[in-house]
BAGU-182298 format. One record per residue: residue in three letters; x, y, z of N, C-alpha, C, CB in turn. Coordinates in Angstrom, 1 decimal, padded with zeros to 4 digits. Glycine has a CB too. Example, Ala and Ser with C-alpha at 12.3 -4.5 7.8 and 13.67 -1.06 7.14 Angstrom:
// BAGU-182298
SITE   aa    n.c1    n.c2    n.c3   ca.c1   ca.c2   ca.c3    c.c1    c.c2    c.c3   cb.c1   cb.c2   cb.c3
SITE  ala   013.2  -005.7   007.8   012.3  -004.5   007.8   013.2  -003.3   007.8   011.3  -004.5   009.0
SITE  ser   012.8  -002.2   007.1   013.7  -001.1   007.1   012.9   000.0   007.9   014.1  -000.6   005.7
//
This chain:
// BAGU-182298
SITE   aa    n.c1    n.c2    n.c3   ca.c1   ca.c2   ca.c3    c.c1    c.c2    c.c3   cb.c1   cb.c2   cb.c3
SITE  met  -040.3   002.1  -084.8  -039.6   002.3  -084.1  -040.7   001.2  -083.0  -039.2   003.9  -083.8
SITE  asp  -039.8   000.6  -081.9  -040.3  -000.5  -081.0  -040.3   000.6  -080.0  -039.4  -002.1  -080.8
SITE  leu  -041.6   000.8  -079.0  -041.4   001.6  -078.2  -040.7   000.8  -076.6  -042.9   002.5  -078.2
SITE  asn  -040.9  -000.4  -077.0  -040.7  -000.9  -075.3  -039.2  -001.2  -075.4  -041.7  -002.4  -074.7
SITE  ser  -038.5  -001.7  -076.2  -036.8  -001.1  -076.2  -036.0   000.0  -076.5  -036.3  -001.7  -076.8
SITE  gly  -036.4   000.6  -077.0  -035.9   002.2  -077.6  -034.9   002.2  -078.4  -035.5   003.1  -076.6
SITE  val  -035.0   001.0  -079.4  -034.0   000.8  -080.6  -034.9   001.2  -081.8  -033.2  -000.9  -080.7
SITE  asn  -034.5   001.8  -082.8  -035.4   001.8  -084.0  -034.5   000.5  -084.8  -035.6   003.7  -085.0
SITE  pro  -035.7  -000.4  -085.0  -035.2  -001.4  -086.0  -034.3  -001.3  -087.4  -036.2  -001.9  -086.4
SITE  val  -034.9   000.3  -088.1  -033.7   000.2  -089.0  -032.2   000.7  -088.8  -034.2   000.9  -089.9
SITE  gln  -032.1   001.4  -087.6  -030.9   001.5  -087.2  -029.9   000.4  -086.8  -031.0   002.2  -086.5
SITE  val  -030.4  -000.6  -086.5  -029.7  -001.4  -085.5  -028.1  -001.6  -085.8  -030.4  -002.8  -085.4
SITE  gly  -027.8  -001.7  -087.3  -026.5  -002.1  -087.4  -025.6  -000.8  -087.7  -026.3  -003.3  -088.4
SITE  cys  -026.4   000.4  -087.5  -025.3   001.5  -087.6  -024.8   001.8  -086.6  -025.8   002.8  -088.1
SITE  asp  -023.3   002.4  -087.0  -022.5   002.8  -086.0  -022.9   004.0  -085.2  -021.3   002.9  -086.4
SITE  arg  -022.7   004.1  -084.3  -023.3   005.4  -083.4  -021.7   005.8  -082.3  -025.3   004.7  -082.1
SITE  ala  -022.0   007.2  -082.2  -020.9   007.7  -081.3  -021.3   007.5  -079.6  -020.7   009.3  -081.8
SITE  glu  -020.7   006.7  -079.0  -021.0   006.7  -077.5  -020.5   007.6  -076.8  -020.6   005.7  -076.8
SITE  leu  -021.2   007.9  -075.7  -020.9   008.5  -074.4  -020.7   008.1  -073.3  -021.6   009.2  -074.1
SITE  his  -019.5   008.0  -072.8  -018.6   007.4  -071.5  -019.2   008.3  -070.4  -016.8   007.7  -071.5
SITE  ile  -019.9   007.9  -069.5  -020.1   008.9  -068.0  -019.6   007.9  -067.0  -021.9   009.3  -067.4
SITE  gln  -018.4   008.7  -066.5  -017.7   008.4  -065.0  -017.6   009.2  -064.1  -016.5   008.0  -065.1
SITE  ser  -018.3   008.6  -063.0  -018.4   009.7  -061.7  -018.8   011.2  -062.2  -016.8   009.8  -060.9
SITE  glu  -019.7   011.3  -063.2  -020.4   012.6  -063.4  -019.5   013.8  -064.3  -020.8   013.2  -061.8
SITE  thr  -018.4   012.9  -064.9  -017.5   013.5  -065.7  -017.9   013.0  -067.2  -016.0   013.3  -065.2
SITE  val  -018.0   014.0  -068.1  -018.4   013.2  -069.4  -017.1   013.1  -070.1  -019.6   014.0  -070.5
SITE  thr  -016.8   012.5  -070.8  -015.8   012.3  -071.7  -016.0   012.0  -073.3  -015.2   011.3  -071.1
SITE  tyr  -015.2   012.6  -073.9  -015.7   012.2  -075.5  -014.4   011.5  -076.2  -016.2   013.9  -076.6
SITE  asn  -014.3   010.9  -077.1  -013.3   010.2  -077.9  -013.0   010.7  -078.7  -013.6   009.1  -078.3
SITE  arg  -012.3   011.8  -078.7  -011.7   012.8  -079.9  -010.4   012.7  -080.2  -011.9   014.1  -079.6
SITE  ala  -009.8   013.3  -081.6  -008.3   013.4  -081.7  -007.8   014.6  -081.6  -007.7   012.9  -082.8
SITE  ala  -006.8   014.6  -081.0  -006.2   015.9  -080.7  -006.2   017.0  -081.7  -004.8   015.7  -080.3
SITE  pro  -006.2   018.3  -081.8  -006.2   019.3  -082.6  -004.6   019.2  -083.5  -006.5   020.7  -081.7
SITE  pro  -004.4   019.8  -084.5  -003.3   019.8  -084.9  -002.4   020.8  -083.9  -003.4   020.2  -086.4
SITE  pro  -000.8   020.3  -083.9  -000.1   021.6  -083.2  -000.3   022.9  -083.9   001.5   021.3  -083.2
SITE  tyr   000.5   023.6  -083.3   000.6   025.2  -083.8   002.1   025.3  -084.0   000.1   026.5  -082.5
SITE  ser   002.4   025.7  -085.5   003.9   025.9  -085.7   003.9   027.4  -085.8   004.5   025.1  -087.0
SITE  pro   005.3   027.8  -085.4   005.3   029.4  -085.6   005.8   029.7  -086.9   006.1   030.2  -084.5
SITE  thr   005.7   028.9  -087.5   006.0   028.8  -089.3   004.8   029.5  -089.7   006.1   027.0  -090.2
SITE  asp   003.5   029.5  -089.4   002.2   029.9  -090.2   002.4   031.4  -090.4   000.7   029.5  -089.3
SITE  pro   001.8   031.8  -091.2   001.7   033.2  -091.8   001.2   034.0  -090.7   000.7   033.4  -093.1
SITE  ala   001.6   035.2  -090.3   000.8   036.2  -088.9  -000.3   036.9  -089.9   002.2   037.7  -087.9
SITE  val  -001.3   037.0  -089.1  -002.1   037.6  -089.3  -001.9   039.4  -089.4  -002.8   037.1  -088.5
SITE  thr  -002.0   040.2  -090.8  -001.4   041.5  -091.0  -002.7   042.5  -090.4  -000.8   041.7  -092.7
SITE  ala  -002.4   043.9  -090.2  -003.2   044.6  -089.4  -004.3   044.9  -090.8  -002.3   046.0  -088.6
SITE  gln  -005.5   044.8  -090.8  -006.6   045.8  -091.5  -006.2   047.2  -092.0  -007.7   046.2  -090.5
SITE  pro  -006.3   047.7  -093.2  -006.0   049.1  -093.4  -007.6   049.5  -092.8  -005.6   049.6  -095.3
SITE  ile  -007.5   051.1  -092.0  -008.4   051.7  -091.6  -009.0   052.6  -092.4  -008.2   052.2  -090.5
SITE  ile  -010.3   052.8  -092.9  -010.9   053.3  -094.0  -011.6   054.5  -093.1  -011.9   052.2  -095.0
SITE  his  -011.5   055.5  -093.5  -012.3   056.7  -093.1  -013.4   057.2  -094.0  -011.4   057.8  -092.8
SITE  gln  -014.7   057.2  -093.7  -015.4   057.6  -094.6  -016.4   058.7  -094.0  -015.9   056.4  -095.3
SITE  thr  -016.5   059.7  -095.0  -017.2   060.9  -094.4  -019.1   060.8  -094.9  -016.2   062.5  -095.1
SITE  ile  -019.6   060.8  -094.2  -020.9   060.7  -094.2  -021.9   062.5  -094.2  -021.2   059.7  -092.7
SITE  ile  -022.1   063.0  -095.2  -022.9   064.0  -095.1  -024.2   063.9  -095.1  -022.6   064.9  -095.9
SITE  ile  -025.0   064.8  -094.2  -026.5   064.5  -094.2  -027.2   065.8  -094.6  -027.1   063.8  -092.7
SITE  gln  -027.8   065.9  -095.7  -028.2   067.2  -096.2  -029.5   067.4  -095.2  -028.5   067.2  -097.8
SITE  ala  -029.6   068.7  -095.2  -030.6   069.4  -094.5  -031.8   069.5  -095.9  -029.8   071.1  -093.8
SITE  pro  -033.0   069.3  -095.2  -034.1   069.4  -096.2  -034.3   070.6  -096.9  -035.3   069.1  -095.5
SITE  leu  -034.9   070.6  -098.0  -034.8   072.0  -098.8  -036.1   072.6  -098.6  -034.5   071.9  -100.4
SITE  lys  -036.3   074.1  -098.5  -037.2   074.9  -097.8  -037.5   075.7  -099.0  -036.8   075.8  -096.4
SITE  thr  -038.4   076.9  -098.7  -038.4   077.5  -099.7  -037.7   078.5  -100.0  -039.3   077.8  -099.9
SITE  gly  -036.4   079.0  -098.8  -035.4   079.6  -099.3  -034.5   079.4  -099.6  -035.3   080.1  -098.9
SITE  pro  -033.4   080.2  -099.7  -032.1   079.6  -100.0  -031.6   078.9  -098.9  -031.0   080.7  -100.4
SITE  ile  -030.6   077.5  -098.7  -030.2   077.0  -097.8  -028.4   076.4  -098.0  -031.4   076.0  -097.4
SITE  phe  -027.6   076.5  -097.2  -026.6   076.0  -097.4  -026.7   074.3  -097.8  -026.0   076.4  -096.3
SITE  phe  -025.9   073.9  -099.0  -026.2   072.5  -099.7  -024.7   072.4  -100.0  -027.3   072.4  -101.1
SITE  asn  -024.7   070.8  -100.0  -023.2   070.5  -100.5  -023.5   069.9  -101.9  -022.4   069.3  -099.5
SITE  cys  -022.8   070.5  -103.3  -023.4   070.0  -104.5  -023.1   069.0  -104.9  -023.3   070.7  -105.4
SITE  pro  -023.5   067.6  -105.3  -023.0   066.6  -105.8  -022.2   066.5  -107.0  -023.9   065.9  -105.8
SITE  arg  -022.3   067.7  -107.8  -021.6   067.2  -109.3  -019.8   068.3  -108.8  -022.9   068.0  -111.3
SITE  cys  -019.9   069.5  -108.2  -018.8   070.3  -108.3  -018.4   070.0  -106.6  -019.1   072.1  -108.9
SITE  his  -019.0   069.3  -105.9  -018.3   069.1  -104.7  -018.0   070.2  -103.6  -017.2   068.7  -105.1
SITE  glu  -018.7   071.2  -103.7  -018.7   072.5  -103.0  -019.6   072.6  -102.1  -018.8   073.5  -103.8
SITE  arg  -019.5   073.3  -100.8  -021.0   073.7  -100.1  -021.3   075.2  -100.3  -020.9   073.4  -098.4
SITE  val  -022.6   075.2  -101.0  -023.1   076.4  -101.2  -024.1   076.7  -101.1  -022.9   076.7  -102.1
SITE  leu  -024.5   078.1  -101.0  -025.7   078.9  -100.6  -026.7   078.7  -102.1  -025.2   080.7  -100.1
SITE  thr  -027.6   077.6  -102.0  -028.4   077.7  -103.3  -029.3   078.6  -104.0  -028.9   077.0  -103.4
SITE  lys  -029.5   078.9  -104.9  -029.8   079.9  -105.7  -031.6   079.3  -106.1  -028.4   080.0  -107.0
SITE  val  -032.6   079.9  -105.8  -033.7   079.7  -105.8  -034.3   080.4  -106.9  -034.2   079.9  -104.7
SITE  lys  -035.5   079.2  -107.7  -035.8   079.6  -108.7  -037.7   079.5  -108.3  -035.0   078.8  -110.0
SITE  tyr  -038.5   080.1  -108.2  -039.7   080.0  -108.1  -040.7   079.6  -109.2  -039.9   081.0  -107.7
SITE  ile  -041.4   078.7  -109.1  -042.3   078.2  -110.3  -044.0   078.1  -109.9  -041.8   076.7  -110.7
SITE  asn  -044.6   078.9  -110.9  -045.9   078.5  -110.6  -046.5   076.9  -111.2  -046.7   079.6  -111.3
SITE  thr  -047.3   076.1  -110.3  -047.6   074.8  -110.3  -048.9   075.0  -110.9  -047.5   074.1  -109.0
SITE  lys  -049.7   074.0  -111.2  -051.0   073.9  -111.3  -051.9   074.1  -110.2  -051.2   072.6  -111.8
SITE  lys  -051.0   073.7  -108.9  -051.6   074.3  -107.5  -051.7   075.3  -107.2  -051.0   074.1  -106.5
SITE  thr  -050.6   076.0  -107.8  -051.1   077.8  -107.6  -052.4   078.4  -108.5  -049.6   079.1  -108.0
SITE  his  -052.4   077.6  -109.6  -053.3   078.1  -110.7  -054.6   077.8  -109.9  -053.1   077.3  -112.4
SITE  met  -054.8   076.3  -109.3  -056.1   076.1  -108.7  -056.5   077.0  -107.4  -056.1   074.7  -108.2
SITE  leu  -055.6   077.1  -106.9  -055.7   078.1  -105.3  -056.4   079.5  -105.8  -053.7   078.7  -104.4
SITE  ala  -055.3   080.0  -107.2  -056.1   081.3  -107.6  -057.6   081.6  -108.1  -055.4   081.8  -108.5
SITE  gly  -057.7   080.2  -108.8  -059.0   080.1  -109.3  -060.1   080.3  -108.1  -059.2   078.5  -110.1
SITE  phe  -059.9   079.5  -107.1  -060.5   079.1  -105.9  -060.9   080.4  -105.1  -059.6   078.1  -105.1
SITE  ile  -060.0   081.3  -105.2  -060.0   082.6  -104.3  -060.7   083.4  -105.1  -058.5   083.3  -103.9
SITE  cys  -060.7   083.6  -106.9  -061.3   083.8  -107.5  -063.0   083.8  -107.9  -060.7   083.4  -107.8
SITE  gly  -063.2   082.4  -107.6  -064.6   081.9  -107.3  -065.4   082.5  -105.9  -064.5   080.3  -107.1
SITE  leu  -064.2   082.5  -105.1  -064.9   083.0  -103.4  -065.3   084.3  -103.5  -063.8   083.0  -102.1
SITE  thr  -064.4   085.2  -104.2  -064.5   086.7  -104.1  -065.1   087.2  -105.4  -063.1   087.3  -103.8
SITE  phe  -065.8   086.7  -106.1  -066.6   087.2  -107.2  -067.6   088.1  -106.6  -067.2   086.1  -108.1
SITE  trp  -068.2   087.7  -106.1  -069.7   088.1  -105.6  -069.3   089.6  -104.7  -070.5   086.6  -104.5
SITE  cys  -068.4   089.7  -104.5  -068.1   090.9  -103.8  -067.1   091.4  -104.3  -067.8   090.8  -102.6
SITE  leu  -066.7   091.6  -105.1  -065.7   092.3  -106.3  -064.3   092.5  -105.6  -066.2   094.0  -107.0
SITE  leu  -064.1   091.4  -105.4  -062.6   091.2  -104.6  -061.6   090.3  -105.3  -062.8   090.6  -103.1
SITE  cys  -062.1   090.2  -106.7  -061.4   088.9  -107.3  -059.9   089.6  -107.7  -062.4   088.2  -108.9
SITE  cys  -059.5   090.8  -107.2  -058.2   091.2  -107.5  -057.4   090.2  -106.2  -058.0   093.2  -107.4
SITE  leu  -057.4   089.5  -105.3  -057.1   088.6  -104.5  -057.1   087.6  -104.9  -057.6   088.6  -103.5
SITE  ala  -057.4   087.1  -106.0  -056.6   085.8  -106.7  -055.3   086.0  -107.0  -057.2   085.4  -108.0
SITE  ala  -055.0   087.0  -107.6  -053.4   087.5  -108.0  -052.4   087.1  -106.5  -053.3   089.6  -108.4
SITE  leu  -052.9   086.8  -105.5  -052.2   086.7  -104.5  -051.1   085.4  -104.4  -053.1   086.8  -103.6
SITE  pro  -052.0   084.4  -105.1  -051.0   083.3  -104.9  -049.8   083.3  -105.9  -051.7   081.9  -105.0
SITE  tyr  -050.1   084.5  -106.9  -049.0   084.7  -108.0  -047.9   085.6  -107.4  -049.5   085.5  -109.4
SITE  cys  -048.4   086.4  -106.3  -047.1   087.1  -105.7  -046.5   086.6  -104.5  -047.4   088.4  -105.4
SITE  leu  -046.7   085.6  -104.0  -046.3   085.2  -102.4  -045.4   084.0  -102.7  -047.7   084.6  -101.4
SITE  pro  -044.1   083.6  -102.3  -043.4   082.5  -102.9  -043.8   081.3  -102.4  -042.1   082.6  -102.8
SITE  thr  -044.8   081.6  -101.0  -045.2   080.6  -100.3  -045.9   079.4  -101.2  -046.0   081.1  -099.2
SITE  phe  -046.7   080.0  -101.9  -047.8   079.2  -102.9  -047.1   078.5  -104.3  -048.8   080.4  -103.6
SITE  lys  -045.9   078.7  -104.5  -044.8   078.1  -105.8  -043.9   077.4  -105.1  -044.0   079.3  -106.6
SITE  lys  -043.7   076.4  -106.2  -042.6   075.5  -106.0  -041.2   076.3  -105.9  -042.5   074.3  -107.1
SITE  ala  -040.6   075.8  -104.8  -039.0   076.3  -105.2  -037.9   075.2  -105.5  -038.3   077.1  -104.1
SITE  glu  -037.5   075.6  -106.8  -036.4   074.9  -107.4  -034.8   075.3  -106.9  -036.7   075.2  -109.0
SITE  his  -034.3   074.2  -106.2  -032.7   074.8  -105.7  -032.0   074.5  -107.0  -031.8   074.0  -104.2
SITE  tyr  -030.9   075.5  -107.0  -029.7   075.1  -108.0  -028.4   075.7  -107.4  -029.8   075.8  -109.6
SITE  cys  -027.3   074.9  -108.0  -026.2   075.3  -107.4  -025.7   076.3  -107.9  -025.3   074.6  -107.4
SITE  pro  -025.1   077.5  -107.3  -024.8   078.9  -108.4  -023.5   078.8  -108.9  -024.7   080.5  -107.6
SITE  asn  -023.0   077.8  -108.5  -021.5   077.4  -109.3  -021.5   077.0  -110.6  -020.8   076.2  -108.7
SITE  cys  -022.3   075.5  -110.7  -022.4   074.6  -111.7  -023.7   074.5  -112.2  -022.0   073.5  -111.3
SITE  asn  -024.7   075.2  -111.8  -026.1   075.7  -112.2  -027.0   074.0  -112.3  -025.9   076.9  -113.9
SITE  thr  -026.4   073.1  -110.9  -027.1   071.9  -111.2  -028.3   072.0  -110.5  -026.3   070.9  -110.7
SITE  phe  -029.1   071.2  -111.2  -030.4   071.1  -110.1  -030.0   070.3  -109.0  -031.9   070.4  -110.7
SITE  leu  -030.6   070.5  -107.7  -030.4   070.2  -106.6  -031.8   069.3  -105.9  -030.0   071.6  -106.0
SITE  gly  -033.1   070.1  -106.1  -033.8   069.2  -105.8  -035.1   070.6  -105.8  -033.3   068.1  -104.4
SITE  asp  -036.4   070.4  -105.4  -037.3   071.1  -105.2  -038.3   070.9  -104.0  -037.8   071.1  -106.3
SITE  tyr  -039.2   071.8  -103.4  -039.8   072.0  -102.4  -040.8   072.7  -102.9  -039.2   072.4  -101.5
SITE  ser  -042.2   072.3  -102.0  -043.3   072.9  -102.4  -044.5   072.4  -101.2  -043.5   072.5  -103.9
SITE  lys  -044.8   073.5  -100.6  -045.9   073.7  -099.2  -047.0   073.0  -099.8  -046.4   075.5  -098.5
SITE  leu  -047.3   073.4  -101.1  -048.7   072.7  -101.2  -048.8   071.6  -101.7  -049.5   073.2  -101.9
//
């Protein structure tokens, strides 16, 4: 590019759109848009779709109201409490701590309280597994 003339020697023979400025008014040489005809098809209204979104409450250790995805009913869940590895480890830890004072019977505490177990939620109508919850 020649910096003195402002013209790129490669583009000397190329056609360029020119801008004509007359008293601060910019005009472009363009073709007029096609005319509107009343025979064009009218735009029809789109159907309105209503969609219900249900946000489920988080599962807890006790029964909760839940929408079953299988039978599509709002039910109070049936809860089954299951011992897990963490329940057994906690009982062993309590037994180890209380062994020297002969209070090993406290090791049964995690097996008696549902707080230390995993709660599995089921639908009472169709018995579908809905989810589980564990505090440990």
